[in-house]
C-alpha positions as CSV (number, residue, x, y, z in Angstrom):
1,M,-49.4,-60.8,6.0
2,D,-49.6,-57.0,6.2
3,L,-51.3,-55.2,3.3
4,I,-48.1,-53.5,2.4
5,D,-46.3,-56.8,1.9
6,Q,-48.5,-57.4,-1.1
7,L,-46.4,-54.8,-3.0
8,H,-43.9,-57.6,-3.7
9,D,-46.6,-59.3,-5.8
10,P,-46.1,-58.3,-9.4
11,E,-49.9,-58.0,-9.7
12,W,-50.3,-55.9,-6.5
13,W,-51.9,-53.1,-8.5
14,R,-54.9,-55.4,-9.2
15,D,-55.8,-55.6,-5.5
16,P,-58.8,-53.2,-5.0
17,T,-58.2,-53.1,-1.2
18,L,-54.6,-52.1,-1.5
19,L,-55.4,-49.6,-4.3
20,S,-58.0,-47.8,-2.1
21,T,-55.9,-47.7,1.1
22,R,-54.5,-44.3,2.1
23,L,-50.6,-44.2,2.3
24,R,-50.8,-43.3,6.0
25,D,-52.8,-46.5,6.6
26,L,-50.7,-48.6,4.2
27,V,-47.3,-47.8,5.7
28,P,-47.1,-48.5,9.4
29,D,-46.1,-45.4,11.5
30,F,-46.4,-43.3,8.4
31,D,-47.3,-40.2,10.4
32,T,-43.9,-40.3,12.2
33,I,-42.3,-39.1,8.9
34,G,-45.0,-36.5,8.0
35,P,-42.8,-33.4,8.5
36,F,-39.9,-34.9,6.4
37,T,-39.3,-34.0,2.8
38,I,-39.9,-36.6,0.1
39,P,-36.6,-37.7,-1.5
40,Y,-37.6,-37.1,-5.1
41,T,-34.0,-37.5,-6.4
42,R,-34.2,-41.2,-5.3
43,L,-37.5,-41.7,-7.0
44,P,-38.5,-42.2,-10.6
45,R,-38.1,-38.9,-12.5
46,R,-41.7,-38.7,-13.5
47,L,-42.7,-38.2,-9.9
48,G,-40.5,-35.1,-9.7
49,K,-43.1,-33.0,-11.5
50,Y,-45.2,-33.3,-8.3
51,A,-42.5,-32.1,-5.9
52,E,-44.1,-28.7,-5.5
53,E,-47.6,-30.1,-4.9
54,F,-46.4,-32.8,-2.5
55,P,-43.1,-31.6,-0.9
56,R,-43.5,-33.6,2.4
57,W,-44.8,-37.0,3.3
58,A,-47.7,-35.4,5.1
59,D,-48.9,-34.0,1.8
60,V,-49.4,-37.5,0.3
61,A,-50.6,-39.1,3.5
62,D,-54.3,-39.2,2.3
63,Q,-53.4,-40.2,-1.2
64,T,-54.1,-43.8,-2.3
65,P,-52.2,-45.8,-4.8
66,E,-55.2,-45.6,-7.1
67,S,-55.4,-41.8,-6.9
68,L,-51.7,-41.5,-7.6
69,M,-51.9,-43.8,-10.6
70,L,-54.7,-41.7,-12.1
71,R,-52.2,-38.8,-12.5
72,P,-50.6,-38.4,-15.9
73,K,-47.5,-40.6,-16.4
74,V,-47.6,-42.1,-12.9
75,A,-47.6,-45.9,-13.4
76,E,-47.7,-48.7,-10.8
77,A,-43.8,-48.9,-10.6
78,A,-43.5,-45.2,-9.6
79,V,-46.2,-45.6,-6.9
80,R,-44.5,-48.7,-5.5
81,A,-41.2,-46.8,-5.4
82,L,-42.9,-44.0,-3.5
83,I,-44.4,-46.4,-1.0
84,E,-41.1,-48.2,-0.5
85,A,-39.3,-44.9,0.1
86,A,-41.9,-44.0,2.7
87,R,-41.4,-47.4,4.5
88,Q,-37.6,-47.0,4.3
89,A,-37.9,-43.4,5.8
90,V,-40.0,-44.8,8.7
91,Q,-37.4,-47.5,9.3
92,V,-34.5,-45.0,9.3
93,H,-36.4,-42.7,11.6
94,H,-37.2,-45.5,13.9
95,D,-33.6,-46.8,13.9
96,T,-32.3,-43.3,14.5
97,I,-34.5,-42.8,17.5
98,T,-33.7,-46.2,18.9
99,A,-30.0,-45.9,18.4
100,G,-29.7,-42.4,19.8
101,P,-26.5,-40.5,19.2
102,V,-23.9,-42.7,17.5
103,G,-21.1,-40.3,17.0
104,P,-20.0,-38.3,13.9
105,D,-18.3,-41.2,12.0
106,A,-21.3,-43.6,12.4
107,A,-23.8,-40.8,11.7
108,V,-22.1,-39.8,8.5
109,T,-21.6,-43.4,7.4
110,R,-25.3,-44.0,7.9
111,L,-26.1,-41.0,5.8
112,L,-23.7,-42.0,3.0
113,G,-25.0,-45.5,3.1
114,Q,-28.2,-44.2,1.4
115,L,-26.2,-43.1,-1.6
116,D,-25.0,-45.6,-4.3
117,D,-21.3,-46.2,-4.8
118,F,-21.2,-44.1,-7.9
119,D,-22.8,-41.0,-6.3
120,R,-20.5,-41.3,-3.3
121,E,-17.4,-41.4,-5.4
122,I,-18.2,-38.4,-7.6
123,L,-19.3,-36.4,-4.6
124,A,-16.2,-37.3,-2.7
125,G,-14.0,-36.3,-5.7
126,Q,-15.9,-33.2,-6.9
127,V,-17.8,-31.8,-3.9
128,W,-16.4,-32.8,-0.6
129,A,-12.7,-32.8,-1.5
130,A,-10.6,-29.8,-0.2
131,E,-9.0,-29.9,-3.7
132,P,-11.5,-31.2,-6.2
133,V,-10.3,-34.0,-8.5
134,P,-10.6,-33.1,-12.3
135,Q,-13.6,-34.9,-13.9
136,R,-11.3,-36.6,-16.4
137,V,-9.1,-38.1,-13.6
138,L,-12.2,-39.1,-11.6
139,A,-13.8,-40.7,-14.7
140,E,-10.6,-42.8,-15.3
141,R,-10.6,-43.9,-11.7
142,L,-14.3,-45.0,-11.9
143,G,-13.9,-46.5,-15.4
144,V,-16.5,-44.3,-17.0
145,N,-16.7,-41.6,-19.6
146,P,-16.1,-38.0,-18.2
147,V,-19.6,-37.1,-19.6
148,S,-21.1,-39.6,-17.2
149,V,-19.5,-37.8,-14.3
150,S,-20.7,-34.3,-15.4
151,R,-24.2,-35.6,-16.2
152,N,-24.7,-37.3,-12.9
153,L,-23.1,-34.8,-10.6
154,P,-26.1,-32.4,-10.3
155,R,-28.4,-35.3,-9.5
156,A,-25.9,-36.7,-6.9
157,R,-25.7,-33.2,-5.3
158,A,-29.4,-33.0,-5.1
159,R,-29.7,-36.5,-3.5
160,F,-27.0,-35.6,-1.0
161,A,-28.8,-32.3,-0.1
162,E,-32.1,-34.3,0.5
163,L,-30.4,-36.6,2.8
164,V,-28.8,-33.8,4.8
165,A,-32.2,-32.1,5.1
166,D,-33.8,-35.4,6.3
167,P,-34.4,-35.2,10.1
168,A,-33.3,-38.8,10.3
169,H,-29.7,-37.5,9.9
170,H,-30.0,-34.6,12.3
171,E,-27.0,-35.8,14.2
172,V,-24.8,-35.2,11.1
173,V,-26.2,-31.7,10.8
174,E,-25.7,-31.0,14.5
175,N,-22.1,-32.0,14.3
176,A,-21.6,-29.8,11.2
177,E,-23.3,-26.9,13.0
178,H,-21.0,-27.4,16.0
179,I,-18.0,-27.2,13.6
180,R,-19.4,-24.1,12.0
181,Q,-19.9,-22.3,15.3
182,R,-16.3,-23.2,16.4
183,L,-14.7,-22.2,13.1
184,G,-16.7,-19.3,12.0
185,P,-16.7,-18.3,8.3
186,Y,-12.9,-18.2,8.1
187,S,-10.3,-20.1,10.1
188,P,-6.8,-21.6,10.0
189,V,-6.6,-25.2,8.9
190,D,-4.9,-26.3,12.1
191,V,-7.9,-24.9,14.1
192,A,-10.3,-26.9,11.9
193,D,-8.2,-30.0,12.5
194,L,-8.3,-29.4,16.2
195,E,-12.1,-29.1,16.3
196,L,-12.5,-32.3,14.3
197,R,-10.2,-34.2,16.6
198,R,-12.3,-33.0,19.5
199,L,-15.2,-34.8,17.9
200,N,-12.9,-37.9,17.5
201,V,-12.9,-37.4,13.7
202,D,-9.8,-37.9,11.7
203,P,-9.1,-34.6,9.8
204,A,-8.0,-36.6,6.7
205,S,-11.1,-38.8,6.7
206,R,-14.2,-38.7,4.5
207,T,-16.3,-38.0,7.5
208,A,-14.3,-34.8,8.1
209,A,-14.7,-33.8,4.4
210,V,-18.5,-34.3,4.6
211,L,-18.9,-32.4,7.8
212,L,-16.8,-29.5,6.6
213,H,-18.9,-29.4,3.4
214,I,-22.1,-29.3,5.3
215,A,-20.8,-26.8,7.8
216,G,-19.7,-24.4,5.1
217,P,-19.0,-25.6,2.6
218,Y,-15.4,-24.8,3.5
219,T,-12.7,-24.6,0.9
220,R,-9.0,-24.5,1.5
221,H,-7.0,-21.4,0.7
222,G,-3.4,-22.0,1.6
223,G,-3.4,-22.7,5.4
224,W,-7.0,-21.4,5.9
225,M,-10.5,-22.8,5.6
226,D,-12.9,-20.3,3.9
227,T,-16.6,-20.4,3.4
228,G,-18.7,-18.3,1.0
229,G,-15.8,-15.9,0.1
230,S,-15.3,-14.9,3.7
231,R,-11.6,-14.3,3.1
232,G,-12.3,-11.7,0.4
233,R,-14.8,-10.0,2.7
234,A,-12.3,-9.9,5.5
235,L,-9.5,-8.5,3.4
236,A,-11.8,-5.8,2.0
237,A,-13.1,-4.9,5.4
238,V,-9.6,-4.5,6.8
239,E,-8.4,-2.5,3.8
240,A,-11.4,-0.2,4.2
241,V,-10.3,0.5,7.8
242,F,-6.8,1.3,6.7
243,D,-8.0,3.5,3.9
244,D,-10.0,5.5,6.5
245,Q,-7.6,5.6,9.4
246,G,-4.0,4.8,8.3
247,A,-3.0,3.4,11.8
248,P,-6.1,1.8,13.4
249,T,-6.0,0.3,16.9
250,T,-6.2,-3.4,17.6
251,D,-9.8,-3.0,19.0
252,T,-10.9,-1.3,15.8
253,L,-9.6,-4.1,13.6
254,L,-10.9,-6.9,15.9
255,G,-14.3,-5.2,16.0
256,T,-14.4,-5.0,12.2
257,L,-13.6,-8.7,11.9
258,A,-15.9,-9.7,14.7
259,S,-18.8,-8.2,12.6
260,L,-17.8,-10.9,10.0
261,E,-18.0,-13.6,12.7
262,L,-14.3,-14.0,13.1
263,S,-13.3,-14.9,16.7
264,T,-10.6,-12.8,18.4
265,G,-8.0,-15.5,18.2
266,V,-8.7,-16.2,14.5
267,A,-8.8,-12.4,13.7
268,L,-5.4,-11.8,15.4
269,T,-3.9,-14.7,13.4
270,F,-5.4,-13.3,10.2
271,L,-3.9,-9.9,10.9
272,E,-0.5,-11.2,11.7
273,T,-0.1,-13.8,8.9
274,E,-2.4,-13.0,6.0
275,L,-1.9,-9.3,5.6
276,K,1.2,-7.2,5.1
277,L,0.9,-5.3,8.4
278,R,3.2,-4.4,11.2
279,R,2.1,-3.9,14.8
280,F,3.4,-1.1,17.0
281,G,2.0,-1.5,20.5
282,D,-1.7,-1.2,20.1
283,V,-1.8,0.2,16.6
284,W,-1.2,-1.3,13.2
285,V,0.1,0.1,9.9
286,R,0.4,-1.3,6.4
287,W,3.9,-2.7,5.8
288,P,4.0,-3.8,2.1
289,S,7.7,-4.4,2.1
290,D,11.0,-3.4,3.8
291,A,11.6,-0.9,1.0
292,T,12.5,2.5,2.4
293,V,9.6,4.2,0.8
294,D,7.1,1.8,2.3
295,M,8.7,2.0,5.7
296,I,8.6,5.8,5.6
297,E,4.9,5.8,4.7
298,A,4.1,3.4,7.5
299,A,6.0,5.5,9.9
300,L,4.1,8.7,9.0
301,H,0.8,6.8,9.4
302,L,2.0,5.6,12.7
303,L,3.0,9.1,13.8
304,G,-0.2,10.5,12.5
305,A,1.2,14.0,11.8
306,P,4.0,15.7,9.9
307,A,7.4,14.6,11.3
308,T,11.1,15.3,10.8
309,A,13.3,12.9,8.9
310,Q,15.1,12.2,12.1
311,T,11.8,11.2,13.8
312,I,10.8,9.0,10.9
313,Y,14.2,7.3,10.9
314,A,14.0,6.7,14.6
315,T,10.5,5.1,14.1
316,I,11.5,2.7,11.4
317,A,15.0,1.9,12.7
318,P,13.9,-0.9,15.1
319,Q,12.0,-2.6,12.2
320,D,14.7,-2.0,9.6
321,T,16.6,-5.1,8.4
322,K,18.6,-3.4,5.7
323,G,20.5,-0.7,7.7
324,V,18.8,2.3,6.0
325,S,20.6,5.5,6.8
326,L,19.2,8.9,7.7
327,D,20.6,10.4,4.5
328,H,18.8,7.7,2.5
329,V,15.5,8.5,4.3
330,N,16.0,12.2,3.4
331,R,16.7,11.3,-0.2
332,V,13.5,9.2,-0.5
333,L,11.4,11.9,1.2
334,S,12.7,14.4,-1.3
335,K,12.2,12.3,-4.5
336,R,9.0,10.3,-3.9
337,E,5.7,11.9,-5.0
338,Q,3.7,10.5,-2.1
339,F,5.6,12.7,0.4
340,V,5.3,16.4,0.7
341,R,7.3,18.9,2.8
342,A,5.0,20.3,5.5
343,S,7.4,22.8,6.9
344,R,11.1,23.6,6.8
345,T,12.0,20.4,8.7
346,T,8.9,18.2,8.6
347,W,7.3,15.8,6.0
348,A,3.8,14.6,5.5
349,L,1.9,12.2,3.2
350,R,0.5,14.0,0.2
351,K,-2.8,12.2,0.7
352,W,-3.3,14.1,3.9
353,G,-3.9,17.3,1.9
354,V,-1.5,19.5,3.9
355,T,-0.2,22.7,2.3
356,E,3.1,22.0,0.7
357,Y,6.0,23.9,2.0
358,V,8.5,24.9,-0.7
359,N,10.7,27.4,1.0
360,I,10.5,30.6,3.1
361,A,10.3,32.9,0.1
362,H,7.5,30.9,-1.4
363,A,5.6,30.9,1.9
364,I,6.0,34.7,2.1
365,G,4.7,35.1,-1.4
366,E,1.6,33.0,-0.6
367,R,0.9,35.2,2.4
368,I,1.2,38.3,0.3
369,D,-1.1,36.9,-2.4
370,A,-3.6,35.8,0.2
371,A,-3.6,39.4,1.7
372,G,-4.4,40.9,-1.7
373,G,-0.9,41.8,-2.8
374,N,0.2,43.8,0.3
375,A,0.8,42.5,3.8
376,A,1.8,44.0,7.0
377,V,5.3,42.7,7.9
378,T,4.5,42.1,11.5
379,T,1.3,40.2,10.7
380,L,3.0,38.2,8.0
381,I,5.8,37.1,10.3
382,A,3.3,36.1,13.0
383,E,1.2,34.1,10.6
384,L,4.2,32.3,9.2
385,R,5.6,31.5,12.6
386,A,2.2,30.1,13.6
387,Q,2.0,27.9,10.5
388,Y,5.6,26.9,10.4
389,P,7.0,26.9,14.0
390,D,10.4,25.7,12.7
391,I,11.0,28.9,10.8
392,S,12.8,31.6,12.8
393,E,11.8,35.3,12.7
394,S,15.3,36.2,11.6
395,S,15.1,33.8,8.6
396,I,11.8,35.4,7.6
397,I,13.3,38.9,7.8
398,S,16.3,37.7,5.7
399,Y,14.0,36.6,2.9
400,L,11.9,39.7,3.1
401,N,15.1,41.6,2.4
402,T,15.8,39.7,-0.8
403,L,15.2,41.1,-4.3
404,A,11.9,39.1,-4.6
405,F,10.1,41.6,-2.3
406,V,9.8,45.3,-1.7
407,Q,9.2,46.8,1.8
408,E,7.7,50.2,2.3
409,K,6.5,51.7,5.7
410,G,6.0,48.3,7.3
411,V,4.2,46.8,4.3
412,V,5.7,44.1,2.0
413,R,4.8,43.2,-1.6
414,R,6.2,41.3,-4.5
415,R,8.7,43.1,-6.6
416,T,7.5,44.1,-10.1
417,K,9.3,45.3,-13.2
418,A,8.4,48.8,-12.4
419,D,10.4,48.7,-9.2
420,G,13.7,48.1,-11.0
421,W,16.8,46.8,-9.3
422,P,19.0,48.1,-6.5
423,A,22.3,49.6,-7.7
424,V,25.2,47.1,-7.9
425,P,28.5,48.2,-6.4
426,P,31.5,48.5,-8.7
427,L,33.5,45.3,-9.4
428,N,36.7,46.9,-7.9
429,T,35.0,47.0,-4.5
430,V,34.7,43.2,-4.4
431,R,37.5,41.3,-2.7
432,G,39.5,39.1,-5.1
433,A,37.8,40.5,-8.3
434,F,39.9,41.9,-11.2
435,R,39.4,42.7,-14.8
436,N,41.7,41.7,-17.6
437,G,40.5,43.9,-20.3
438,R,36.8,44.1,-21.3
439,N,36.4,40.4,-22.0
440,E,37.8,38.7,-18.9
441,I,37.0,38.7,-15.2
442,R,39.2,37.0,-12.7
443,V,38.1,36.2,-9.2
444,A,40.2,34.8,-6.3
445,H,38.1,32.1,-4.6
446,P,39.2,30.3,-1.4
447,V,39.2,26.5,-1.4
448,T,37.0,25.5,1.5
449,T,35.6,22.2,2.6
450,E,32.4,23.2,0.8
451,V,34.3,23.6,-2.4
452,L,36.0,20.2,-2.1
453,R,32.6,18.6,-1.2
454,G,31.0,19.9,-4.4
455,S,28.6,22.4,-2.9
456,G,27.4,25.4,-4.9
457,Q,29.3,28.7,-4.1
458,S,28.1,32.2,-3.4
459,I,29.3,34.9,-5.9
460,H,29.2,38.6,-5.2
461,E,26.4,40.2,-7.2
462,A,28.9,42.6,-8.8
463,V,30.8,39.6,-10.2
464,A,27.5,38.2,-11.6
465,H,26.6,41.6,-13.1
466,A,30.0,41.9,-14.7
467,A,29.7,38.4,-16.0
468,G,26.4,39.3,-17.8
469,V,24.0,37.8,-15.3
470,R,21.1,40.0,-14.1
471,P,18.7,39.5,-11.2
472,G,16.5,36.4,-11.9
473,G,18.8,35.3,-14.7
474,Q,21.6,32.7,-15.2
475,R,24.5,32.0,-17.5
476,T,26.3,28.8,-18.2
477,F,30.1,28.8,-18.7
478,A,31.8,25.9,-20.5
479,S,35.0,24.5,-19.0
480,A,37.4,21.5,-19.4
481,Q,35.8,20.0,-16.3
482,G,32.2,20.5,-17.5
483,P,29.6,23.3,-17.7
484,V,29.1,25.5,-14.6
485,T,26.1,27.7,-14.3
486,M,25.9,31.1,-12.5
487,H,22.5,32.0,-11.1
488,W,21.1,35.2,-9.5
489,R,17.9,34.1,-7.9
490,L,15.6,36.8,-6.7
491,A,14.8,35.0,-3.4
492,S,18.4,34.1,-2.6
493,T,19.7,35.6,0.7
494,N,23.3,35.2,-0.5
495,G,22.9,37.0,-3.8
496,A,24.3,35.3,-6.8
497,S,25.8,31.7,-6.9
498,I,27.7,29.4,-9.0
499,G,27.6,25.6,-9.3
500,S,30.1,23.0,-8.1
501,L,33.8,23.8,-8.5
502,R,35.0,20.5,-7.0
503,A,36.2,19.2,-10.3
504,H,38.1,22.4,-11.1
505,A,39.8,22.3,-7.7
506,L,40.9,18.7,-8.2
507,A,42.2,19.5,-11.7
508,A,44.2,22.4,-10.4
509,E,45.6,20.1,-7.6
510,A,44.2,22.6,-5.0
511,V,43.8,21.6,-1.4
512,L,42.0,23.0,1.6
513,G,43.3,26.5,2.3
514,D,44.5,27.2,-1.3
515,T,43.0,29.9,-3.5
516,L,41.6,29.3,-7.0
517,V,41.5,32.1,-9.5
518,L,38.3,31.7,-11.5
519,V,38.8,33.1,-15.0
520,F,35.5,34.1,-16.7
521,R,35.8,34.9,-20.4
522,L,32.7,36.8,-21.5
523,D,32.8,36.6,-25.3
524,D,32.7,32.7,-25.4
525,A,31.3,32.1,-21.9
526,T,34.1,29.9,-20.8
527,L,35.6,29.2,-17.4
528,E,39.1,28.3,-16.3
529,A,40.4,27.7,-12.7
530,V,44.0,28.3,-11.8
531,R,45.6,27.7,-8.4
532,L,47.2,30.8,-6.9
533,A,50.6,29.5,-5.9
534,D,52.3,30.7,-2.7
535,D,55.0,32.4,-4.7
536,T,56.6,35.9,-5.1
537,P,54.4,38.9,-5.1
538,A,55.1,39.4,-8.8
539,V,53.9,35.8,-9.6
540,W,50.8,36.5,-7.5
541,V,50.0,39.6,-9.4
542,R,50.5,37.9,-12.7
543,T,48.1,35.1,-11.8
544,L,45.5,37.6,-10.5
545,V,45.6,40.0,-13.5
546,G,46.0,37.3,-16.1
547,H,49.0,38.6,-18.1
548,A,52.8,39.3,-17.8
549,V,53.6,42.1,-15.4
550,R,56.5,44.5,-15.5
551,K,55.0,47.0,-13.1
552,P,52.7,45.3,-10.6
553,T,51.2,48.5,-9.3
554,A,50.3,49.7,-12.8
555,A,49.0,46.2,-13.7
556,L,46.8,46.2,-10.6
557,A,45.6,49.7,-11.3
558,A,44.4,48.6,-14.7
559,A,42.7,45.5,-13.3
560,L,41.1,47.6,-10.5
561,T,40.1,50.5,-12.8
562,C,41.8,53.0,-10.4
563,R,44.8,55.3,-10.3
564,P,48.2,53.6,-9.4
565,E,48.5,55.6,-6.2
566,D,45.0,54.4,-5.1
567,V,45.7,50.6,-5.5
568,G,46.7,50.0,-1.9
569,A,43.7,51.8,-0.6
570,V,41.3,50.0,-2.9
571,L,42.8,46.6,-2.0
572,R,42.6,47.3,1.7
573,G,39.2,48.9,1.4
574,R,37.7,45.6,0.0
575,G,39.6,43.3,2.3
576,D,42.6,42.3,0.1
577,D,45.1,43.2,2.9
578,A,47.4,40.2,2.2
579,L,47.8,41.4,-1.5
580,A,48.3,45.0,-0.4
581,D,51.0,43.9,2.1
582,R,52.8,41.9,-0.6
583,L,52.5,44.8,-3.0
584,D,54.4,46.9,-0.5
585,Q,57.3,44.4,-0.8
586,V,57.6,44.7,-4.5
């Protein structure tokens, strides 16, 4: 009988020969397990205090049972357990070498066979499962108190870790490493299932769960397998690329994900399915939703430079599922803070930091200010044309000639209070304008498509002046159809203007081609609109001057502030030929 067999004798510790024999001599083939770690989790706890001193079997090879029992709190039972563990390790190592590769299922089964049933069940439910089972449910399944599960779980984890580290189970580790290399840190579940089947492992089996845990550990997030928070790192890395570039290329994104060990195929699947992106050829843009504002922002990133609304619309149209119109694109560009006008016709993202284009007059003012308050007209025009190619020279000149600026000897500056205002022509020189006493102004205004559409209308500056509006000012007139404001903006190329008259035209039943007589009462700032009927000359005159008429010429002379004999000449001089012709018929 071998000396080691005497361990089965309850009085083995009284045998002086056995007590003085080194462990390497006591356990046959002990040196074959020398490099292996000692499984302290499967030994009496009192031995655990020596784990740092004796981490591997080689470290206790020259110890004897007697020398071990001389250590504090190490009794004969603990020493016998250590020797039995060494003998078992030798046997497992021998069996492993003899058997050779047995396949993933058999290798995992052999490893798990060294755990007790309780440890296997709590590890399967709490550690290896893709979706861990709650401890309460697991405890009910095992017929124990939940406290027992929580208390034993750390020890079971440690026992499992020791087995995995044991070279006797290298085949399990090799299979897990193969899976790790094939999946990388982040991979679709179907790819993981495919790799497991290639190893003849059922993806739904415990073997698969154990291998995925050792390889990662992998956890399931939707349709993906993640290890160590790789999903979060991949998301952050891609977001950082988009923050920096806006519309990165495929190679850029794949290179970024490759640095995180994602394969090309997995990376493309990740970009296409896990992020709100849209691919245009070889570049990608963020595409949070099909909302117009998001599509416009994506289009600008894709274009990479300020673009017209038409170009933006053409870019998003193939991707649009809602039938967004060009008009809607224009409205969103105008209203949303993230967009800024880069020129008269182009738009940019505000985050690009481009100079915001307001209008031509504003751009002229900025150039004057940049030049110190005075700028050469020719230089200013050249600079504006260079910065804003979609502004014509004639448009710039038109705005230079507005009241906002003063030109002297080829130099332009902003107008100041000291400059005063140009003289306003008399009201009687304005076509269609008449006075009805000192408190009322009546203006014949043609009904055009712009009027019926509701657009603002130009008003002669003499009418604005007579109505109490000065350059840079405004006045609001109340009416039955709502308030209407008259403006005289300094930078207007059309002089004064008035708001929409559409409601007034509709109320007067006016149609295209008719004439409205706008009646401005100055004392109470009210407005009334009357349709000028195609009637007799006398009715015409009465509507235009605003009161009953016995002598049309005299009435017109009073309304025009001229002599009766000059009425015809005044009317023709300002373009009211039709009225002058009718007056001749009276």
